[in-house]
RODO-2510 file (C-alpha; in nm, 4 decimals, decimal comma):
residues 619
     n   res          X          Y          Z
     1     m     0,0000     0,0000     0,0000
     2     p     0,1178     0,3562    -0,0633
     3     l     0,1493     0,6174     0,2108
     4     l    -0,0663     0,8504     0,0033
     5     r    -0,3312     0,7895    -0,2593
     6     r    -0,4913     1,0930    -0,4226
     7     s    -0,5434     1,2356    -0,7678
     8     a    -0,2489     1,4405    -0,8911
     9     h    -0,4598     1,7574    -0,8673
    10     a    -0,5534     1,6772    -0,5065
    11     v    -0,1856     1,6256    -0,4206
    12     l    -0,1099     1,9690    -0,5655
    13     q    -0,3887     2,1237    -0,3593
    14     m    -0,2528     1,9567    -0,0435
    15     s     0,0889     2,1014    -0,1197
    16     h    -0,0490     2,4525    -0,1662
    17     a    -0,2431     2,4159     0,1601
    18     g     0,0693     2,3045     0,3451
    19     t    -0,0779     1,9656     0,4444
    20     l     0,1049     1,7300     0,2059
    21     v     0,4191     1,6678     0,4094
    22     e     0,2217     1,6688     0,7344
    23     h    -0,0062     1,3939     0,5997
    24     l     0,2867     1,1844     0,4775
    25     n     0,4663     1,2285     0,8102
    26     e     0,1616     1,1011     0,9982
    27     q     0,1182     0,8030     0,7664
    28     y     0,4874     0,7181     0,7838
    29     l     0,4860     0,7263     1,1650
    30     y     0,1706     0,5147     1,1763
    31     t     0,3040     0,2624     0,9225
    32     y     0,6679     0,2322     1,0244
    33     g     0,6556     0,3259     1,3922
    34     h     0,9133     0,6054     1,3771
    35     k     0,9503     0,9515     1,2290
    36     v     1,0842     1,0120     0,8828
    37     t     1,4169     1,1926     0,8443
    38     r     1,4099     1,5654     0,7798
    39     s     1,5827     1,5211     0,4450
    40     e     1,3180     1,2751     0,3229
    41     a     1,0386     1,5029     0,4432
    42     r     1,1969     1,7914     0,2508
    43     s     1,2243     1,5760    -0,0591
    44     w     0,8540     1,4902    -0,0347
    45     g     0,7634     1,8564    -0,0256
    46     a     0,9796     1,9416    -0,3249
    47     s     0,9693     1,6382    -0,5505
    48     l     0,6071     1,5291    -0,5070
    49     t     0,4875     1,8847    -0,5541
    50     q     0,6927     1,9191    -0,8730
    51     l     0,5552     1,5957    -1,0204
    52     a     0,1969     1,6846    -0,9243
    53     q     0,2391     2,0245    -1,0892
    54     d     0,3780     1,8652    -1,4050
    55     l     0,0827     1,6278    -1,4264
    56     d    -0,1637     1,9100    -1,3736
    57     d     0,0067     2,1175    -1,6430
    58     a    -0,0135     1,8199    -1,8804
    59     g    -0,3892     1,7906    -1,8253
    60     l    -0,3436     1,4741    -1,6212
    61     g    -0,4707     1,6030    -1,2890
    62     e    -0,7157     1,3123    -1,2503
    63     v    -0,4458     1,0467    -1,2713
    64     e    -0,4103     0,8571    -0,9403
    65     f    -0,0923     0,9450    -0,7522
    66     l     0,0344     0,6597    -0,5299
    67     a     0,3228     0,7983    -0,3237
    68     e     0,5760     0,5807    -0,1369
    69     f     0,4435     0,2627    -0,2972
    70     q     0,5659    -0,0491    -0,1170
    71     m     0,6763    -0,3394    -0,3334
    72     p     0,4935    -0,6702    -0,2704
    73     l     0,6800    -0,9106    -0,0369
    74     s     0,9488    -0,6464     0,0108
    75     s     1,0446    -0,3453     0,2211
    76     l     1,1432    -0,1460    -0,0896
    77     r     0,9357     0,1579    -0,1819
    78     a     0,8957     0,3321    -0,5161
    79     d     0,8660     0,7109    -0,4916
    80     v     0,5448     0,7266    -0,6974
    81     v     0,3315     0,4969    -0,9080
    82     l     0,0891     0,6777    -1,1377
    83     a    -0,2310     0,4908    -1,2234
    84     g    -0,4584     0,5827    -1,5122
    85     i    -0,6071     0,4814    -1,8460
    86     h    -0,3938     0,4194    -2,1542
    87     p    -0,5029     0,6730    -2,4211
    88     a    -0,4721     0,4176    -2,7038
    89     s    -0,5904     0,0883    -2,5543
    90     g    -0,8350     0,2224    -2,2956
    91     r    -0,6959    -0,0284    -2,0445
    92     s    -0,5271     0,0374    -1,7114
    93     s    -0,1844     0,1937    -1,7425
    94     y     0,0864     0,2578    -1,4830
    95     v     0,4032     0,4660    -1,4626
    96     v     0,6652     0,4143    -1,1910
    97     v     0,8470     0,7396    -1,1153
    98     e     1,1826     0,7632    -0,9365
    99     l     1,2337     1,1216    -0,8208
   100     k     1,5755     1,2742    -0,7528
   101     q     1,6576     1,6204    -0,6244
   102     w     2,0124     1,5991    -0,7542
   103     t     2,1481     1,9064    -0,9279
   104     s     2,4304     1,7075    -1,0864
   105     a     2,5664     1,3543    -1,0935
   106     q     2,8196     1,1424    -1,2755
   107     v     2,8676     0,7745    -1,3376
   108     v     3,1585     0,5829    -1,1913
   109     p     3,4201     0,5036    -1,4586
   110     d     3,3765     0,1503    -1,5977
   111     a     3,0482     0,1071    -1,4052
   112     l     2,7702     0,2769    -1,6023
   113     d     2,5003     0,1652    -1,3593
   114     v     2,6684     0,3258    -1,0555
   115     c     2,6919     0,6990    -0,9916
   116     t     2,7887     0,9646    -0,7378
   117     v     2,6502     1,3085    -0,6520
   118     p     2,8534     1,6081    -0,5279
   119     h     2,7091     1,6406    -0,1751
   120     t     2,7993     1,2778    -0,0894
   121     p     3,0929     1,2013    -0,3223
   122     q     3,2015     0,8922    -0,1254
   123     r     2,8614     0,7259    -0,1466
   124     l     2,8041     0,5012    -0,4471
   125     m     2,4440     0,4916    -0,5683
   126     l     2,2566     0,2915    -0,8255
   127     h     2,1848     0,4779    -1,1474
   128     p     1,8254     0,6101    -1,1193
   129     v     1,7272     0,4561    -1,4540
   130     k     1,8548     0,1170    -1,3387
   131     q     1,6681     0,1698    -1,0104
   132     v     1,3330     0,2321    -1,1753
   133     q     1,3913    -0,0544    -1,4205
   134     r     1,4358    -0,2869    -1,1226
   135     y     1,1132    -0,1599    -0,9631
   136     c     0,9199    -0,2184    -1,2842
   137     s     1,0590    -0,5685    -1,3278
   138     y     0,9704    -0,6506    -0,9683
   139     l     0,6101    -0,5364    -1,0103
   140     v     0,5696    -0,7276    -1,3379
   141     d     0,7106    -1,0391    -1,1727
   142     f     0,4775    -1,0363    -0,8707
   143     l     0,1538    -0,8485    -0,9531
   144     r    -0,0767    -1,0653    -1,1605
   145     v    -0,2692    -0,7628    -1,2889
   146     l     0,0408    -0,6820    -1,4975
   147     e     0,0906    -1,0318    -1,6386
   148     n     0,0945    -1,0533    -2,0197
   149     r     0,0433    -0,6757    -2,0353
   150     d     0,3506    -0,5413    -2,2137
   151     d     0,1855    -0,2004    -2,2513
   152     a     0,0657    -0,1744    -1,8910
   153     l     0,3766    -0,0485    -1,7142
   154     t     0,6603     0,1900    -1,7822
   155     g     0,9128     0,3732    -1,5679
   156     v     1,0847     0,7093    -1,5613
   157     a     1,3644     0,8625    -1,3560
   158     y     1,3014     1,2352    -1,3131
   159     l     1,5889     1,4586    -1,2011
   160     h     1,3788     1,7723    -1,1757
   161     n     1,6556     1,9987    -1,0385
   162     a     1,9264     1,8978    -1,2860
   163     a     1,9995     2,0255    -1,6351
   164     d     2,1006     1,7856    -1,9100
   165     q     2,4578     1,9127    -1,9151
   166     d     2,4983     1,8494    -1,5408
   167     v     2,4143     1,4780    -1,5711
   168     r     2,5406     1,4096    -1,9221
   169     t     2,7401     1,0995    -1,8160
   170     l     2,4173     0,9392    -1,6919
   171     t     2,2802     0,9239    -2,0462
   172     g     2,5162     0,6404    -2,1428
   173     l     2,3011     0,3766    -1,9764
   174     s     2,0676     0,1920    -2,2105
   175     e     1,7025     0,2970    -2,1707
   176     d     1,3900     0,0917    -2,2364
   177     e     1,0182     0,0939    -2,1608
   178     h     1,0907     0,0292    -1,7949
   179     g     1,3376     0,3118    -1,7562
   180     r     1,3860     0,6511    -1,9206
   181     l     1,5746     0,9556    -1,7927
   182     f     1,4267     1,3058    -1,7788
   183     t     1,5643     1,6292    -1,6312
   184     k     1,4361     1,9830    -1,5844
   185     t     1,5750     2,0537    -1,9318
   186     s     1,3588     1,7785    -2,0804
   187     r     1,0481     1,8560    -1,8731
   188     g     0,8460     1,9128    -2,1894
   189     a     0,9495     1,5745    -2,3250
   190     l     0,8453     1,4155    -1,9954
   191     l     0,4981     1,5699    -2,0135
   192     s     0,4597     1,4525    -2,3727
   193     f     0,5714     1,1032    -2,2783
   194     l     0,3265     1,0840    -1,9883
   195     q     0,0463     1,1895    -2,2231
   196     t     0,1257     0,8875    -2,4420
   197     r     0,0816     0,6561    -2,1407
   198     l    -0,1980     0,8214    -1,9416
   199     a    -0,5289     0,9764    -2,0499
   200     p    -0,6899     1,2763    -1,8738
   201     a    -0,9618     1,0481    -1,7315
   202     s    -0,9802     0,9353    -1,3683
   203     g    -0,7324     0,6685    -1,2663
   204     a    -0,9270     0,5469    -0,9638
   205     q    -1,0307     0,2134    -1,1155
   206     a    -0,6761     0,1432    -1,2384
   207     a    -0,5423     0,2152    -0,8914
   208     d    -0,7993    -0,0210    -0,7385
   209     e    -0,6899    -0,2973    -0,9774
   210     l    -0,3235    -0,2485    -0,8922
   211     l    -0,3737    -0,2354    -0,5156
   212     g    -0,6101    -0,5332    -0,5234
   213     s    -0,3932    -0,7465    -0,7512
   214     k    -0,3111    -1,1046    -0,6598
   215     i     0,0513    -1,1348    -0,5479
   216     a     0,2313    -1,4360    -0,6976
   217     p     0,5309    -1,4996    -0,9239
   218     s     0,4386    -1,4481    -1,2887
   219     r     0,4496    -1,7339    -1,5345
   220     q     0,7251    -1,5597    -1,7270
   221     l     0,9343    -1,5380    -1,4110
   222     m     0,8663    -1,9025    -1,3351
   223     s     0,9836    -1,9949    -1,6840
   224     v     1,3084    -1,8046    -1,6306
   225     a     1,3531    -1,9653    -1,2879
   226     a     1,2863    -2,3140    -1,4241
   227     a     1,5607    -2,2777    -1,6815
   228     e     1,7962    -2,1170    -1,4324
   229     i     1,7534    -2,3801    -1,1618
   230     k     1,7620    -2,6611    -1,4185
   231     d     2,0979    -2,5347    -1,5411
   232     r     2,2300    -2,5377    -1,1855
   233     e     2,0583    -2,8617    -1,0903
   234     q     2,2807    -3,1647    -1,0622
   235     f     2,0784    -3,3504    -0,8025
   236     l     1,9933    -3,7193    -0,7842
   237     l     1,7098    -3,7789    -0,5392
   238     l     1,7346    -4,1048    -0,3494
   239     n     1,4884    -4,3102    -0,1442
   240     e     1,2856    -4,0859     0,0913
   241     q     1,4068    -3,7767    -0,0942
   242     q     1,2195    -3,8940    -0,4029
   243     v     0,9172    -3,9847    -0,1861
   244     a     0,8993    -3,6280    -0,0521
   245     y     0,9428    -3,4845    -0,4026
   246     s     0,6658    -3,7010    -0,5458
   247     l     0,4286    -3,6286    -0,2572
   248     v     0,4583    -3,2538    -0,3128
   249     l     0,3890    -3,2813    -0,6855
   250     a     0,0915    -3,5126    -0,6222
   251     a    -0,0524    -3,2715    -0,3653
   252     v    -0,0172    -2,9835    -0,6107
   253     r    -0,2017    -3,1727    -0,8810
   254     k    -0,4862    -3,2537    -0,6402
   255     a    -0,5021    -2,8926    -0,5260
   256     r    -0,5479    -2,7763    -0,8827
   257     e    -0,8014    -3,0425    -0,9741
   258     a    -1,0358    -3,0397    -0,6757
   259     d    -0,9965    -2,7305    -0,4579
   260     h    -0,7789    -2,9418    -0,2296
   261     k    -0,5263    -2,8380     0,0351
   262     e    -0,2787    -3,0443     0,2335
   263     v     0,0513    -3,0034     0,4187
   264     i     0,3824    -3,1835     0,3613
   265     v     0,6364    -3,2068     0,6461
   266     v     0,9848    -3,3380     0,5656
   267     t     1,2208    -3,4067     0,8560
   268     g     1,5816    -3,5110     0,8501
   269     g     1,9184    -3,4483     1,0037
   270     p     2,1971    -3,2316     0,8627
   271     g     2,2931    -3,3300     0,5119
   272     s     1,9902    -3,5543     0,4610
   273     g     1,8929    -3,3635     0,1489
   274     k     1,6203    -3,1262     0,2660
   275     s     1,7458    -2,8302     0,0622
   276     v     1,8180    -3,0532    -0,2380
   277     i     1,4511    -3,1546    -0,2305
   278     a     1,3449    -2,7914    -0,1945
   279     l     1,5361    -2,6753    -0,5023
   280     s     1,4406    -2,9810    -0,7082
   281     v     1,0714    -2,9282    -0,6310
   282     l     1,1012    -2,5561    -0,6991
   283     g     1,2531    -2,6071    -1,0418
   284     e     1,0005    -2,8719    -1,1410
   285     l     0,7049    -2,6611    -1,0257
   286     y     0,8206    -2,3701    -1,2387
   287     r     0,8686    -2,5960    -1,5399
   288     r     0,5097    -2,7141    -1,4976
   289     g     0,3712    -2,3630    -1,4626
   290     y     0,2791    -2,3688    -1,0933
   291     t     0,3248    -2,0678    -0,8663
   292     a     0,5721    -2,1263    -0,5867
   293     l     0,8099    -1,9427    -0,3563
   294     h     1,0950    -2,0586    -0,1370
   295     a     1,1306    -1,9120     0,2136
   296     t     1,3627    -1,9474     0,5111
   297     g     1,4121    -1,7761     0,8444
   298     s     1,7848    -1,7287     0,7833
   299     k     1,9330    -1,4228     0,6177
   300     s     2,2621    -1,6027     0,5490
   301     f     2,0892    -1,9023     0,3912
   302     t     1,8515    -1,6964     0,1775
   303     t     2,1304    -1,4649     0,0616
   304     t     2,3415    -1,7616    -0,0438
   305     l     2,0517    -1,9249    -0,2288
   306     r     1,9922    -1,5999    -0,4129
   307     k     2,3574    -1,5951    -0,5108
   308     t     2,3792    -1,9619    -0,6148
   309     a     2,0387    -2,0827    -0,7386
   310     g     1,9641    -1,7347    -0,8706
   311     r     2,3078    -1,6735    -1,0163
   312     g     2,2925    -1,4966    -1,3508
   313     t     1,9570    -1,3238    -1,3121
   314     t     1,8326    -1,1003    -1,0343
   315     r     1,4756    -1,1915    -1,1257
   316     v     1,5178    -1,5454    -0,9968
   317     q     1,6685    -1,4163    -0,6724
   318     k     1,3334    -1,2619    -0,5809
   319     l     1,1792    -1,6076    -0,5535
   320     f     1,3784    -1,6677    -0,2344
   321     q     1,1957    -1,4944     0,0498
   322     y     1,1781    -1,4948     0,4308
   323     f     0,9162    -1,6410     0,6631
   324     n     0,8074    -1,2927     0,7715
   325     s     0,7342    -1,1913     0,4100
   326     f     0,3869    -1,3489     0,4303
   327     m     0,2222    -1,1434     0,7050
   328     r    -0,0253    -1,0025     0,4541
   329     a    -0,0064    -1,2572     0,1739
   330     d    -0,3200    -1,3641    -0,0104
   331     r    -0,4838    -1,6736     0,1377
   332     n    -0,3923    -1,9684    -0,0888
   333     g    -0,2393    -1,7158    -0,3295
   334     l     0,0387    -1,9615    -0,4187
   335     d     0,0230    -2,3201    -0,5317
   336     v     0,3210    -2,4087    -0,3124
   337     l     0,5232    -2,2384    -0,0400
   338     i     0,8464    -2,4250     0,0380
   339     c     0,9573    -2,3457     0,3940
   340     d     1,3189    -2,4593     0,4185
   341     e     1,4964    -2,4639     0,7559
   342     a     1,1463    -2,4619     0,9078
   343     h     1,2865    -2,5263     1,2552
   344     r     1,3482    -2,1490     1,2510
   345     i     0,9771    -2,0607     1,2387
   346     r     0,9068    -1,8080     1,5130
   347     e     0,6020    -1,7346     1,7264
   348     t     0,5089    -1,4314     1,5147
   349     s     0,6591    -1,2503     1,2175
   350     n     0,7093    -0,9360     1,4253
   351     n     1,0567    -0,8255     1,5254
   352     r     1,1989    -0,5164     1,6914
   353     f     1,2033    -0,3364     1,3563
   354     t     0,8385    -0,4101     1,2724
   355     p     0,6385    -0,0833     1,2742
   356     a     0,3539    -0,0652     1,5221
   357     a     0,0955    -0,0352     1,2461
   358     k     0,2278    -0,3454     1,0698
   359     r     0,2604    -0,5736     1,3706
   360     s     0,0550    -0,8886     1,3438
   361     d    -0,1135    -1,0861     1,6205
   362     r    -0,1236    -1,3970     1,4002
   363     r     0,1157    -1,6836     1,4550
   364     q     0,3833    -1,7178     1,1892
   365     i     0,2952    -2,0820     1,1335
   366     d    -0,0638    -1,9797     1,0497
   367     e     0,0595    -1,7186     0,8016
   368     l     0,2735    -1,9796     0,6256
   369     l    -0,0018    -2,2418     0,6240
   370     d    -0,2496    -1,9933     0,4761
   371     a    -0,0190    -1,8621     0,2014
   372     a    -0,0381    -2,1650    -0,0305
   373     r    -0,2504    -2,4596    -0,1345
   374     v     0,0397    -2,6883    -0,0480
   375     p     0,2690    -2,5604     0,2287
   376     v     0,5870    -2,7683     0,2528
   377     f     0,7995    -2,7642     0,5693
   378     l     1,1527    -2,9054     0,5761
   379     l     1,3110    -2,9158     0,9216
   380     d     1,5462    -3,0704     1,1765
   381     e     1,4083    -3,0363     1,5294
   382     h     1,7589    -3,0561     1,6772
   383     q     1,8515    -2,7313     1,5019
   384     v     1,6309    -2,5056     1,7147
   385     v     1,9005    -2,2748     1,8557
   386     r     1,7224    -1,9547     1,9626
   387     p     1,4378    -1,8790     2,2032
   388     g     1,1103    -1,8326     2,0214
   389     e     1,1912    -2,0770     1,7396
   390     l     0,8921    -2,3109     1,7229
   391     g     0,9502    -2,5207     1,4127
   392     t     0,8685    -2,8701     1,5331
   393     i     0,6592    -3,1494     1,3861
   394     e     0,4160    -3,1195     1,6764
   395     e     0,3663    -2,7427     1,6332
   396     i     0,3109    -2,7726     1,2582
   397     e     0,0738    -3,0681     1,2866
   398     q    -0,1322    -2,9032     1,5615
   399     a    -0,1668    -2,5835     1,3587
   400     a    -0,2589    -2,7782     1,0443
   401     h    -0,5131    -2,9992     1,2226
   402     a    -0,6741    -2,6894     1,3748
   403     k    -0,7445    -2,5831     1,0157
   404     k    -0,8685    -2,9365     0,9357
   405     l    -0,5783    -2,9961     0,6976
   406     k    -0,4273    -3,3353     0,6193
   407     v    -0,0548    -3,3688     0,6971
   408     h     0,1913    -3,6026     0,5227
   409     h     0,5189    -3,6626     0,7089
   410     v     0,8332    -3,7922     0,5369
   411     d     1,1381    -3,8832     0,7468
   412     l     1,4651    -3,8723     0,5550
   413     n     1,6546    -4,1664     0,6933
   414     g     1,9450    -4,1283     0,4545
   415     q     2,2490    -3,9224     0,5486
   416     f     2,4233    -3,7265     0,2781
   417     r     2,6495    -3,4840     0,4624
   418     c     2,9147    -3,6161     0,7055
   419     g     3,0567    -3,8401     0,4326
   420     g     2,7256    -4,0236     0,4092
   421     s     2,7858    -4,1417     0,7648
   422     r     2,4628    -4,1749     0,9543
   423     d     2,6729    -4,3200     1,2348
   424     y     2,8475    -3,9870     1,2842
   425     e     2,5218    -3,7964     1,3179
   426     q     2,3985    -4,0469     1,5756
   427     w     2,7337    -4,0253     1,7540
   428     v     2,6896    -3,6464     1,7848
   429     l     2,3361    -3,6855     1,9183
   430     n     2,4647    -3,9343     2,1778
   431     l     2,7665    -3,7176     2,2595
   432     l     2,5438    -3,4212     2,3440
   433     g     2,2729    -3,6265     2,5144
   434     l     2,0056    -3,5018     2,2750
   435     e     1,8297    -3,8364     2,2548
   436     g     1,8784    -3,9441     2,6151
   437     n     2,1790    -4,1657     2,5467
   438     d     2,5279    -4,1504     2,6975
   439     p     2,8313    -4,0493     2,4884
   440     m     2,9802    -4,3412     2,2987
   441     p     3,3319    -4,3945     2,1634
   442     w     3,3750    -4,2968     1,7996
   443     e     3,4399    -4,6022     1,5867
   444     p     3,6714    -4,4938     1,3030
   445     e     3,5341    -4,5514     0,9552
   446     p     3,6613    -4,4672     0,6055
   447     r     3,3728    -4,2360     0,5141
   448     f     3,4240    -3,9766     0,7871
   449     e     3,7140    -3,8723     1,0086
   450     v     3,6949    -3,7284     1,3612
   451     q     3,9917    -3,5790     1,5474
   452     v     4,0607    -3,3871     1,8683
   453     a     4,3066    -3,0966     1,8846
   454     d     4,4919    -2,9996     2,2008
   455     t     4,5080    -2,6287     2,1165
   456     p     4,3186    -2,3890     1,8902
   457     a     4,6425    -2,3310     1,6989
   458     e     4,6661    -2,7045     1,6281
   459     l     4,3030    -2,7099     1,5144
   460     e     4,3654    -2,4209     1,2749
   461     k     4,6871    -2,5761     1,1435
   462     l     4,5118    -2,9059     1,0716
   463     l     4,2367    -2,7219     0,8843
   464     a     4,4923    -2,5176     0,6890
   465     t     4,6645    -2,8410     0,5858
   466     k     4,3339    -2,9744     0,4557
   467     a     4,2738    -2,6475     0,2690
   468     d     4,6192    -2,6786     0,1075
   469     e     4,5143    -3,0253    -0,0108
   470     g     4,2214    -2,8699    -0,1987
   471     y     3,9445    -2,9109     0,0573
   472     n     3,7365    -2,6196     0,1783
   473     a     3,7523    -2,5785     0,5549
   474     r     3,6028    -2,3553     0,8246
   475     m     3,6280    -2,3214     1,2002
   476     t     3,3384    -2,2305     1,4241
   477     a     3,2859    -2,1753     1,7953
   478     g     3,0206    -2,1432     2,0595
   479     f     2,9129    -1,7839     2,1180
   480     c     3,1358    -1,7313     2,4248
   481     w     3,3311    -1,4214     2,3188
   482     p     3,2193    -1,0667     2,2375
   483     w     3,1538    -0,9876     1,8719
   484     s     3,2914    -0,6466     1,7736
   485     d     3,2401    -0,4325     1,4669
   486     p     3,5505    -0,3691     1,2527
   487     t     3,7720    -0,0783     1,3548
   488     k     3,7550     0,2574     1,1751
   489     d     4,0451     0,1373     0,9608
   490     g     3,8420    -0,1677     0,8568
   491     d     4,0432    -0,4187     1,0588
   492     l     3,8592    -0,7116     1,2146
   493     v     3,8902    -0,7320     1,5928
   494     d     4,0444    -1,0504     1,7333
   495     d     3,7569    -1,1219     1,9720
   496     v     3,8049    -1,4974     2,0079
   497     v     4,0973    -1,5131     2,2508
   498     i     4,2213    -1,8463     2,3903
   499     g     4,5581    -1,8071     2,5603
   500     d     4,7998    -1,6620     2,3071
   501     w     4,5766    -1,7583     2,0134
   502     r     4,3348    -1,4964     1,8883
   503     r     4,1158    -1,4686     1,5809
   504     p     3,8199    -1,2540     1,4691
   505     w     3,4622    -1,3650     1,4315
   506     n     3,3192    -1,3472     1,0813
   507     l     3,1753    -1,0091     0,9864
   508     k     2,8336    -0,9082     1,1187
   509     g     2,7182    -0,7090     0,8189
   510     e     2,6554    -0,7594     0,4493
   511     r     2,9517    -0,5601     0,3184
   512     s     3,2942    -0,7084     0,2619
   513     v     3,5646    -0,5429     0,4742
   514     n     3,9340    -0,5613     0,3844
   515     g     3,8825    -0,8839     0,1932
   516     a     3,6704    -1,0559     0,4584
   517     p     3,3394    -1,1725     0,3055
   518     a     2,9952    -1,0515     0,4102
   519     a     2,8367    -1,2492     0,6943
   520     s     2,5965    -1,4350     0,4662
   521     l     2,8831    -1,5516     0,2424
   522     w     3,1333    -1,6531     0,5118
   523     a     3,0624    -2,0251     0,4697
   524     t     3,0931    -2,0238     0,0899
   525     d     3,3564    -1,7582     0,0114
   526     p     3,7177    -1,8893     0,0290
   527     a     3,8127    -1,5687     0,2119
   528     g     3,6073    -1,6911     0,5085
   529     f     3,8962    -1,9103     0,6254
   530     g     4,0782    -1,7453     0,9147
   531     q     3,7659    -1,6013     1,0745
   532     v     3,5679    -1,7944     1,3325
   533     g     3,2081    -1,8598     1,2343
   534     c     2,9197    -1,8683     1,4799
   535     i     2,5896    -2,0551     1,4767
   536     y     2,4133    -1,7751     1,2879
   537     t     2,6487    -1,7912     0,9904
   538     a     2,7174    -2,1670     0,9875
   539     q     2,3615    -2,2992     1,0166
   540     g     2,2321    -2,4291     0,6850
   541     f     2,5768    -2,4624     0,5241
   542     e     2,8365    -2,7317     0,4743
   543     y     3,2069    -2,7531     0,3979
   544     d     3,4553    -3,0381     0,3627
   545     w     3,6476    -3,0018     0,6887
   546     n     3,4852    -2,8662     0,9993
   547     g     3,6709    -2,7320     1,3037
   548     v     3,4626    -2,6733     1,6170
   549     i     3,5709    -2,4895     1,9317
   550     l     3,3599    -2,5865     2,2338
   551     g     3,3573    -2,2874     2,4658
   552     p     3,3021    -2,2642     2,8412
   553     d     2,9233    -2,2569     2,7885
   554     l     2,9298    -2,6395     2,7554
   555     v     3,1744    -2,8403     2,9688
   556     w     3,1981    -3,2012     3,0884
   557     r     3,1953    -3,2485     3,4665
   558     g     3,2196    -3,5967     3,6145
   559     d     2,9561    -3,7917     3,4237
   560     r     2,7527    -3,5224     3,2502
   561     w     2,7472    -3,2044     3,0467
   562     i     2,7045    -2,8740     3,2287
   563     t     2,5791    -2,5655     3,0476
   564     d     2,6853    -2,2290     3,1902
   565     r     2,4783    -1,9253     3,0914
   566     t     2,7354    -1,6884     3,2470
   567     a     2,9820    -1,7969     2,9770
   568     s     2,7509    -1,7063     2,6890
   569     k     2,7771    -1,3776     2,5005
   570     d     2,4519    -1,4482     2,3154
   571     t     2,2243    -1,2248     2,5207
   572     v     1,9070    -1,3558     2,3580
   573     v     1,9818    -1,7220     2,4375
   574     a     2,1185    -1,6391     2,7829
   575     r     1,7822    -1,4881     2,8845
   576     s     1,5948    -1,8168     2,8287
   577     s     1,4880    -2,0514     3,1084
   578     d     1,7391    -2,3013     3,2497
   579     e     1,5773    -2,5939     3,0682
   580     d     1,5494    -2,4084     2,7378
   581     y     1,9029    -2,2725     2,7673
   582     d     2,0441    -2,6222     2,8178
   583     t     1,8622    -2,7543     2,5094
   584     l     1,9514    -2,4523     2,2936
   585     i     2,3226    -2,4781     2,3731
   586     r     2,3304    -2,8526     2,3006
   587     n     2,1391    -2,7925     1,9749
   588     t     2,3843    -2,5170     1,8845
   589     y     2,6819    -2,7512     1,9125
   590     k     2,4899    -3,0234     1,7312
   591     v     2,4555    -2,7853     1,4354
   592     l     2,8204    -2,6790     1,4497
   593     l     2,9433    -3,0386     1,4757
   594     t     2,7490    -3,1544     1,1694
   595     r     2,8641    -2,9048     0,9069
   596     g     3,1513    -3,1159     0,7732
   597     m     3,1268    -3,3565     0,4771
   598     v     3,4690    -3,5205     0,5087
   599     g     3,5765    -3,4717     0,8683
   600     t     3,5486    -3,2783     1,1939
   601     i     3,8189    -3,1590     1,4334
   602     l     3,7102    -3,0771     1,7895
   603     y     3,8773    -2,8592     2,0508
   604     s     3,7454    -2,7522     2,3923
   605     t     3,8711    -2,4581     2,5955
   606     d     3,8181    -2,6733     2,9064
   607     a     4,0832    -2,9301     3,0085
   608     e     3,8408    -3,1835     3,1597
   609     t     3,6228    -3,1669     2,8516
   610     r     3,9233    -3,2249     2,6241
   611     t     4,0121    -3,5301     2,8332
   612     k     3,6576    -3,6637     2,7876
   613     l     3,6724    -3,6072     2,4119
   614     r     4,0096    -3,7811     2,3938
   615     s     3,8633    -4,0804     2,5748
   616     l     3,5921    -4,1079     2,3098
   617     i     3,7992    -4,0383     1,9982
   618     a     4,1021    -4,2552     1,9278
   619     g     4,4108    -4,1224     1,7505
***
């Protein structure tokens, strides 16, 4: 929904009356829960008034003016979407407008889609034409009212304070129907262009159609995604993996044929193929013309999927969403919603950044169940590592049965990470007491290797040796040390200190710093070696050799494990109850210990715990 919906003439009247910015401020505060910045408020007053005046001068005062238009399933906002009637076809017509107050700008050499402006010369910004092209593509991909309507949508970037000569380097970027550049010099050309896309008649009905449109990936986007994922797909589904795959496709066919709805739950340990199933199903659904989205509760995991499965086209990347993207999704608007890493489902989709006006009192599981005809949940109950994560078979089945929905459950008994060693996964579960059993000695086997290091330096050296042999390797640790931001010089802080050995955590943010990869890419970028990963960057990923540092939050005393909340630097987990804290810490180490595909090297900061590990692991 936009923050403001009025005719262009009404917007101009509000501006003259001095109420335009006041109204937008109130709507922004109500919608987002905090005040807008002064600079953005000033830009509203100047830019929106200028565009409204231009429309009025062009005889288009009755066109609907949708200001601060939020993209579906996204936090992005377009400055303005104009809604009206196409003068030639008589059908609904829309223009996305990106407004800039820049007086001058220039592109970055050798990067025509990146530019800078004088008042912030160090800040790199996307070319406004490229920006509006992206907005148009996004709307075409997700609003069904625009599907198969090549003439329905266009986009313009309007630099209303800049003369042509002051932005001449910006004209080198290729323009198309989704993005054209206009300045104050070419104001007349802009008005003429708008008159070719919008008639003087009221745009109210067109605006209603746009705002009421079904939200789902377009068939064209699904076709692109099918080809893209097929090109990447080198999966062979085995045993229960194929069962889960076939069940989903059968449920989708029934849903289409007889107004049917059912739920698929797929459970399995690390490396059992849950994400392989998810991507295989996704690609096949797109090839068959079904509407589907993939969602997780992990920023790192979703970012990596966008980079890998969506490599080569940003359009495909938009098909990978988050669990909290469906707070206001259409009921049964999708054929299938694939919820990967579903153990990370939370009580609600609200977080501390959710505006008051957008907070939901619905449970997240209900939102996900309602979003598609066939909701699919893939999860590992032993990977619940934060308070408030409720993704269990019991929770999902109870919520589904409350809606009178049938649930199919597939248990993936195969083990495809950890060298295909199901024995190793069971050994970890026994080691941590997650299934009520006592720790057992590790019986060496050719498929998977387990070692114990006496020092963190030895652990790192062993991993480095494996990396030199061509394996990819990472080291992780329990969250028992502070996690600092980089220094002003961009250096990573050596937070993880064990005696004389010290190393930094992986980065917190999504920007590479001095060669260190963004947090979401730590597990997959070779530059991630040398930083210590935590549960929030390791979960969902795998690498050949896995080094794990057990911190003082989990130590062996006598005949049992003891968890110590005073040793944890994870303030969210540390605030949980004693029982929950114990389970969360054990689950955390279960996740960390099962990231490796070839071998795992363990080290504990505690001497008694190292002795216990040595007694269990020969060699």
